[in-house]
C-alpha positions as CSV (number, residue, x, y, z in Angstrom):
1,X,-9.5,-182.2,245.6
2,X,-9.1,-185.5,246.8
3,X,-5.7,-187.1,247.7
4,X,-5.2,-189.8,245.2
5,X,-5.3,-193.6,246.6
6,X,-3.2,-196.6,245.8
7,X,-4.8,-198.3,242.7
8,X,-7.0,-195.5,241.7
9,X,-7.3,-194.2,238.6
10,X,-4.2,-196.3,236.9
11,X,-2.6,-194.4,234.1
12,X,-0.9,-196.1,231.0
13,X,2.8,-196.0,230.6
14,X,2.5,-193.9,227.7
15,X,1.4,-191.2,230.0
16,X,3.0,-188.1,229.0
17,X,5.0,-185.6,231.4
18,X,2.4,-182.9,231.5
19,X,-0.6,-185.8,232.8
20,X,1.7,-186.7,235.4
21,X,2.1,-183.3,236.5
22,X,-1.2,-182.4,236.9
23,X,-2.0,-186.2,238.3
24,X,0.6,-184.9,241.1
25,X,-0.9,-181.8,241.5
26,X,-4.1,-183.1,242.2
27,X,-3.3,-184.9,245.0
28,X,-2.0,-181.7,247.1
29,X,-4.2,-180.3,249.5
30,X,-4.5,-178.7,252.7
31,X,-0.5,-178.8,252.8
32,X,-0.3,-176.9,249.7
33,X,-3.3,-174.7,250.7
34,X,-1.7,-173.9,254.3
35,X,2.1,-173.1,252.4
36,X,0.4,-170.5,250.5
37,X,-1.4,-168.9,252.7
38,X,1.9,-168.6,254.5
39,X,2.5,-166.0,252.2
40,X,-0.3,-163.6,252.5
41,X,0.3,-159.8,252.3
42,X,1.3,-159.7,255.9
43,X,4.2,-162.3,254.7
44,X,4.9,-160.3,251.7
45,X,5.3,-157.0,253.5
46,X,7.2,-158.8,256.3
47,X,10.0,-160.3,253.8
48,X,9.7,-157.4,251.4
49,X,10.8,-155.0,254.5
50,X,13.3,-157.5,255.6
51,X,15.0,-157.2,252.0
52,X,14.7,-153.1,251.8
53,X,16.2,-153.0,255.7
54,X,18.8,-155.5,255.9
55,X,19.2,-156.8,252.3
56,X,20.6,-160.7,252.6
57,X,21.0,-160.4,256.0
58,X,17.9,-162.4,257.3
59,X,18.0,-164.7,253.7
60,X,19.1,-167.7,256.1
61,X,15.9,-167.7,257.7
62,X,14.1,-169.0,254.5
63,X,16.5,-172.0,254.7
64,X,16.4,-173.0,258.4
65,X,12.7,-172.6,258.9
66,X,12.0,-175.3,256.1
67,X,12.6,-178.0,259.0
68,X,11.2,-176.4,261.4
69,X,7.8,-175.5,259.1
70,X,7.6,-179.0,258.2
71,X,7.7,-180.2,261.9
72,X,5.2,-178.0,263.1
73,X,2.7,-178.5,259.8
74,X,2.8,-182.4,259.9
75,X,2.5,-182.7,263.3
76,X,-0.4,-180.7,263.6
77,X,-1.8,-182.4,260.4
78,X,-1.1,-185.7,261.9
79,X,-2.9,-184.7,265.3
80,X,-6.1,-183.9,262.8
81,X,-5.9,-186.9,260.7
82,X,-5.6,-189.2,263.7
83,X,-8.0,-187.8,265.9
84,X,-10.5,-186.6,263.4
85,X,-10.9,-183.2,265.1
86,X,-8.9,-180.4,264.9
87,X,-6.0,-178.9,267.1
88,X,-8.3,-177.6,269.5
89,X,-10.6,-180.5,270.2
90,X,-7.1,-182.4,270.8
91,X,-5.9,-179.5,273.3
92,X,-9.6,-179.9,274.9
93,X,-9.2,-183.6,275.5
94,X,-5.5,-183.3,276.9
95,X,-5.9,-179.9,278.6
96,X,-7.7,-178.0,281.1
97,X,-10.6,-175.4,280.2
98,X,-8.6,-172.6,281.1
99,X,-5.5,-173.2,279.2
100,X,-7.6,-174.0,276.0
101,X,-9.7,-171.0,276.1
102,X,-6.5,-168.9,276.7
103,X,-4.9,-170.4,274.0
104,X,-8.1,-170.1,271.5
105,X,-8.8,-166.4,272.5
106,X,-4.8,-165.6,271.7
107,X,-5.5,-167.4,268.3
108,X,-8.4,-165.2,267.8
109,X,-7.1,-162.0,268.8
110,X,-4.1,-162.2,266.7
111,X,-6.3,-163.5,263.7
112,X,-8.6,-160.8,263.7
113,X,-5.8,-158.1,263.7
114,X,-4.0,-160.3,260.8
115,X,-7.3,-160.0,258.8
116,X,-7.7,-156.4,259.5
117,X,-4.3,-155.7,258.2
118,X,-4.9,-158.1,255.3
119,X,-8.3,-156.6,254.3
120,X,-6.2,-153.2,254.1
121,X,-3.3,-154.7,252.3
122,X,-5.6,-155.9,250.0
123,X,-7.6,-152.7,249.5
124,X,-4.5,-150.4,249.2
125,X,-3.1,-152.5,246.4
126,X,-6.3,-152.4,244.3
127,X,-6.3,-148.6,244.6
128,X,-2.7,-148.8,242.7
129,X,-4.8,-150.5,240.0
130,X,-8.2,-148.5,240.0
131,X,-8.3,-145.4,241.9
132,X,-11.5,-146.0,244.1
133,X,-11.9,-145.1,247.5
134,X,-9.9,-147.4,250.4
135,X,-13.2,-148.0,252.2
136,X,-14.7,-149.1,248.7
137,X,-12.1,-152.0,248.3
138,X,-11.4,-152.5,251.8
139,X,-15.7,-153.3,252.3
140,X,-15.7,-155.2,248.7
141,X,-13.2,-157.6,249.9
142,X,-14.5,-158.3,253.2
143,X,-18.1,-159.1,251.4
144,X,-16.4,-161.2,248.9
145,X,-14.5,-163.2,251.2
146,X,-17.5,-163.7,253.8
147,X,-19.8,-164.9,250.4
148,X,-16.9,-167.2,249.2
149,X,-16.4,-169.3,252.7
150,X,-19.8,-169.3,253.4
151,X,-21.7,-170.0,250.3
152,X,-19.2,-172.3,248.5
153,X,-18.4,-175.9,249.2
154,X,-14.8,-177.2,250.7
155,X,-14.0,-178.8,247.9
156,X,-14.7,-176.2,245.3
157,X,-13.2,-173.6,247.5
158,X,-9.9,-175.6,248.1
159,X,-9.5,-175.9,244.6
160,X,-9.7,-172.2,243.5
161,X,-7.3,-171.7,246.5
162,X,-4.4,-173.9,245.5
163,X,-4.4,-172.0,242.2
164,X,-3.8,-168.6,243.5
165,X,-0.6,-169.8,245.2
166,X,0.6,-169.4,241.6
167,X,0.5,-165.1,242.5
168,X,4.1,-165.6,243.7
169,X,5.6,-166.7,240.7
170,X,6.4,-162.9,239.9
171,X,9.3,-162.8,242.7
172,X,10.8,-165.4,241.3
173,X,11.0,-164.1,237.8
174,X,12.1,-160.8,239.1
175,X,15.1,-162.4,240.9
176,X,15.9,-164.5,237.9
177,X,16.2,-161.9,235.2
178,X,17.8,-159.3,237.4
179,X,22.1,-159.4,237.9
180,X,22.4,-160.7,241.4
181,X,25.4,-161.4,243.4
182,X,24.7,-165.3,243.3
183,X,28.1,-166.1,245.3
184,X,26.7,-163.6,248.0
185,X,23.6,-164.6,248.1
186,X,24.6,-168.3,248.5
187,X,27.0,-167.5,251.4
188,X,23.9,-165.3,253.3
189,X,21.5,-168.5,252.7
190,X,23.8,-170.7,254.3
191,X,25.5,-168.6,256.9
192,X,23.4,-166.9,259.7
193,X,23.7,-163.3,260.3
194,X,22.2,-162.0,263.7
195,X,22.4,-158.2,264.7
196,X,21.6,-157.5,268.6
197,X,19.3,-154.7,267.8
198,X,15.7,-153.9,268.4
199,X,15.5,-153.2,264.6
200,X,16.7,-156.4,263.7
201,X,15.1,-158.9,266.4
202,X,11.9,-157.1,265.5
203,X,12.0,-158.0,261.9
204,X,12.8,-161.6,262.6
205,X,10.7,-162.3,264.9
206,X,8.3,-161.0,262.3
207,X,9.8,-163.4,259.6
208,X,9.3,-166.4,262.2
209,X,5.8,-165.2,263.4
210,X,4.6,-164.8,259.5
211,X,6.2,-168.2,258.8
212,X,5.1,-170.1,261.5
213,X,1.8,-168.9,262.5
214,X,-0.6,-170.0,264.8
215,X,-3.6,-170.2,262.4
216,X,-1.8,-172.4,260.3
217,X,-1.6,-174.8,263.0
218,X,-5.4,-174.8,263.6
219,X,-6.1,-174.5,259.6
220,X,-4.1,-177.3,258.7
221,X,-5.0,-180.1,261.2
222,X,-8.9,-179.1,260.9
223,X,-8.6,-179.4,257.1
224,X,-7.3,-182.8,257.4
225,X,-10.3,-183.6,259.0
226,X,-12.4,-182.0,256.3
227,X,-10.2,-183.6,253.6
228,X,-11.3,-187.2,255.5
229,X,-15.1,-186.2,255.0
230,X,-14.7,-185.2,251.6
231,X,-13.0,-189.2,251.1
232,X,-15.9,-190.6,253.3
233,X,-13.3,-192.3,255.6
234,X,-15.1,-194.2,258.1
235,X,-14.6,-193.8,261.6
236,X,-14.3,-196.8,264.4
237,X,-16.1,-197.5,267.3
238,X,-13.5,-195.2,269.2
239,X,-14.8,-192.6,267.1
240,X,-11.3,-192.0,265.2
241,X,-11.4,-192.2,261.5
242,X,-9.9,-195.5,259.8
243,X,-7.1,-194.4,257.8
244,X,-6.2,-195.9,254.4
245,X,-2.5,-196.9,254.5
246,X,-1.8,-194.3,252.2
247,X,-3.5,-191.5,253.9
248,X,-0.6,-190.1,256.2
249,X,2.5,-190.8,253.8
250,X,0.4,-188.4,251.0
251,X,-0.5,-186.0,253.8
252,X,3.5,-185.7,254.6
253,X,4.2,-185.2,250.9
254,X,1.3,-182.5,250.7
255,X,2.6,-180.7,253.7
256,X,6.6,-181.1,252.5
257,X,5.7,-179.5,249.4
258,X,3.4,-176.7,250.8
259,X,6.0,-176.2,253.5
260,X,9.1,-175.7,250.8
261,X,6.9,-173.7,248.1
262,X,6.1,-171.3,251.0
263,X,9.9,-170.9,251.9
264,X,11.1,-170.5,248.5
265,X,8.8,-167.7,247.9
266,X,10.1,-166.2,250.5
267,X,13.4,-166.5,249.8
268,X,12.8,-165.3,246.1
269,X,11.1,-162.1,247.8
270,X,14.1,-161.6,250.1
271,X,16.5,-161.6,247.3
272,X,14.2,-159.2,245.0
273,X,13.5,-156.4,247.7
274,X,17.4,-156.1,248.8
275,X,18.6,-156.5,245.2
276,X,16.2,-154.1,243.8
277,X,15.1,-151.8,246.9
278,X,18.2,-152.0,249.7
279,X,20.9,-151.7,246.9
280,X,19.6,-148.4,245.9
281,X,19.1,-146.7,249.0
282,X,15.6,-147.5,249.6
283,X,15.6,-149.2,252.8
284,X,12.2,-148.5,254.3
285,X,8.8,-149.5,252.9
286,X,6.0,-147.5,253.8
287,X,3.4,-147.8,251.0
288,X,2.2,-150.8,248.7
289,X,3.5,-148.7,245.8
290,X,7.1,-148.9,247.6
291,X,6.9,-152.2,247.4
292,X,5.9,-152.3,243.9
293,X,9.0,-150.8,243.0
294,X,10.5,-154.2,243.3
295,X,9.0,-155.9,240.4
296,X,10.0,-153.0,238.2
297,X,13.1,-155.0,236.5
298,X,10.5,-157.7,235.6
299,X,8.5,-155.2,233.2
300,X,11.1,-152.5,232.4
301,X,11.2,-153.5,228.5
302,X,7.4,-152.4,228.6
303,X,6.0,-148.8,228.4
304,X,4.8,-147.3,231.5
305,X,6.6,-150.0,233.5
306,X,6.3,-148.7,236.7
307,X,2.3,-149.1,236.4
308,X,2.8,-152.7,235.2
309,X,5.0,-153.2,238.1
310,X,2.4,-151.9,240.4
311,X,-0.7,-153.8,238.7
312,X,1.9,-157.2,238.5
313,X,2.2,-156.4,242.7
314,X,-1.6,-155.9,243.0
315,X,-2.7,-158.8,241.6
316,X,-0.1,-161.2,243.7
317,X,-1.3,-159.3,247.1
318,X,-5.0,-159.3,246.1
319,X,-4.8,-163.3,245.1
320,X,-3.1,-163.9,248.5
321,X,-5.2,-161.5,250.3
322,X,-8.2,-163.7,249.3
323,X,-6.2,-167.1,250.0
324,X,-5.1,-166.0,253.4
325,X,-8.0,-164.1,254.8
326,X,-10.3,-166.9,254.7
327,X,-8.0,-168.8,256.5
328,X,-7.2,-166.6,259.0
329,X,-11.3,-166.5,259.6
330,X,-11.4,-170.0,259.2
331,X,-9.0,-171.2,261.7
332,X,-10.5,-169.0,264.2
333,X,-13.9,-170.5,263.4
334,X,-12.5,-174.0,263.9
335,X,-10.8,-173.1,267.2
336,X,-13.7,-171.4,269.0
337,X,-16.5,-174.1,267.4
338,X,-14.6,-176.9,269.1
339,X,-13.8,-175.2,272.2
340,X,-17.5,-174.8,272.8
341,X,-18.6,-177.9,271.2
342,X,-20.5,-176.0,268.1
343,X,-21.3,-178.1,264.8
344,X,-18.2,-176.7,262.6
345,X,-16.6,-177.9,259.1
346,X,-16.6,-175.7,256.1
347,X,-18.1,-179.0,254.4
348,X,-21.3,-177.8,256.4
349,X,-24.2,-175.5,255.0
350,X,-24.8,-172.5,257.0
351,X,-28.0,-173.8,258.5
352,X,-26.2,-176.6,260.0
353,X,-22.8,-174.6,261.7
354,X,-24.5,-170.9,262.2
355,X,-21.7,-170.8,265.0
356,X,-19.1,-171.7,263.0
357,X,-19.9,-169.4,260.3
358,X,-20.8,-166.6,262.4
359,X,-17.3,-166.2,263.9
360,X,-16.0,-166.6,260.4
361,X,-18.4,-163.2,259.9
362,X,-17.7,-161.5,262.8
363,X,-14.2,-161.8,262.7
364,X,-13.6,-160.6,258.9
365,X,-15.9,-157.9,260.0
366,X,-14.2,-156.7,263.0
367,X,-10.9,-157.2,260.8
368,X,-12.5,-154.7,258.3
369,X,-13.2,-152.1,261.2
370,X,-10.0,-152.0,262.8
371,X,-8.7,-150.2,259.0
372,X,-10.7,-147.3,260.0
373,X,-9.2,-146.3,263.5
374,X,-6.1,-144.9,262.2
375,X,-3.9,-147.5,261.8
376,X,-1.4,-147.4,258.7
377,X,-2.2,-150.4,256.7
378,X,1.3,-151.3,255.3
379,X,3.2,-151.0,258.7
380,X,0.3,-153.1,260.2
381,X,0.8,-156.1,258.3
382,X,4.6,-156.3,260.0
383,X,3.5,-155.8,263.2
384,X,1.0,-158.2,263.0
385,X,3.6,-161.0,261.9
386,X,5.4,-159.9,265.4
387,X,2.4,-160.4,267.1
388,X,2.0,-163.6,265.5
389,X,5.7,-164.8,266.3
390,X,5.0,-164.0,270.3
391,X,1.5,-165.8,269.9
392,X,3.1,-169.1,268.6
393,X,5.2,-169.8,271.5
394,X,2.8,-171.2,273.7
395,X,1.0,-173.0,271.2
396,X,4.3,-174.8,270.1
397,X,4.9,-176.1,273.6
398,X,1.2,-177.6,273.7
399,X,1.4,-179.3,270.2
400,X,4.9,-180.5,271.0
401,X,3.1,-182.2,274.0
402,X,0.2,-183.3,272.1
403,X,3.1,-184.7,269.3
404,X,4.4,-187.1,272.0
405,X,1.4,-188.1,273.7
406,X,0.2,-191.8,273.1
407,X,-3.1,-190.8,274.9
408,X,-3.8,-188.4,272.2
409,X,-1.9,-190.3,269.4
410,X,-1.5,-193.8,270.0
411,X,1.1,-195.6,268.2
412,X,1.0,-192.7,265.7
413,X,3.3,-190.2,267.8
414,X,6.0,-188.4,266.3
415,X,9.4,-189.8,266.2
416,X,12.6,-188.5,267.0
417,X,13.2,-186.2,264.2
418,X,9.7,-184.9,264.7
419,X,9.7,-184.4,268.5
420,X,13.3,-183.0,268.0
421,X,12.0,-180.7,265.2
422,X,9.3,-179.0,267.4
423,X,11.0,-178.6,270.7
424,X,13.6,-176.8,268.4
425,X,11.2,-174.7,266.7
426,X,9.4,-173.7,270.4
427,X,13.1,-173.2,271.4
428,X,14.1,-170.7,268.4
429,X,10.7,-168.9,268.4
430,X,10.6,-168.3,272.2
431,X,14.5,-167.2,272.3
432,X,13.4,-164.5,269.3
433,X,10.3,-163.5,271.0
434,X,12.6,-163.0,274.5
435,X,15.3,-161.2,272.7
436,X,12.9,-159.0,271.2
437,X,11.1,-158.0,274.8
438,X,14.6,-157.8,276.0
439,X,15.8,-155.3,273.4
440,X,12.6,-153.2,273.9
441,X,13.1,-153.0,277.7
442,X,16.6,-151.8,277.2
443,X,15.5,-149.1,274.7
444,X,13.4,-147.1,277.3
């Protein structure tokens, strides 16, 4: 899944639109995968709960998060591409070991909880289709993810991950066939609505947290390094990669496409659940079956439409869970391996990076075990989004500092828009977390 270089594979003028589309899609890589992983089961659950509980009230977040997401992920990708190492490696060179270990520990804890919630969501979704025990699906999901991430090479694995992103199309299809109050939706998309209540701030912190998540920062930075390895880009005497002229441009296009796709999916999920659930009085989603009801209008013309809707929802959650769980485990492994100086990378064999793959295995297995201590699988998804929203704040501060550091990036430091976007994102996320903590305190 290599990005296309200038002059490579020239196409005749008679090339059809279909061929041009596939050629363009092939050029997409870590950015699209990161964007798709952004809508993992915790994302679906949080956006669905948002639509069910507040209707179109938080629809504006999908629009205003686009520039923030692009600013953050472009900076992380550029840090990885320019330095030739992941985000933890860049932090290691710029900050003290105490800061590095603190940030990595925060990431690993948040990711492990998120992995557990996603495994539980996949198992719950699978039970909607086949009535087998929860533990069997949870254990099977864990085994499958570990085997795929350990045994399959990066290039093959990334190609599979890219196609799993199509699972979100069912929400767009549902929103487009249902009679929608489009004027109200457009107004809610552009005009922010804020309520200073615990419930509203809890969910909106979860929305920010599942969209702008710590694991995405580390994952995309490291995958840009994997992309350089896959393309055989050489390093100079200073140890930094000698990037082709088009690499950064293609990285930006890839990142923009992935982040816009993620937010469009969020927009459609909120619209669908607001129209189908909130408008009909179902303002709380407690189970996967409750969330699946949002897709019933898409299949109502079929016999047994409720079961078809549950099957369709299950396919989406399972597909995106299999995409998101490896990203969560992989980003934790990249971060810890770089912090401790271990060999890392999905392009390496297990025997060459045992510590790296060991982190993946341990984080995934611990995540599995979290499902058997009495935590509600579906509610855990929303809670993990909130945890990510709080954990992202200190990481965003560090990324913003790295983005403007010539010591780290040389003449490829972020421009005015990049730096402004990062500091704005840090401010918004920090205010959201502080407001949530304040309302939590005042509730007592």
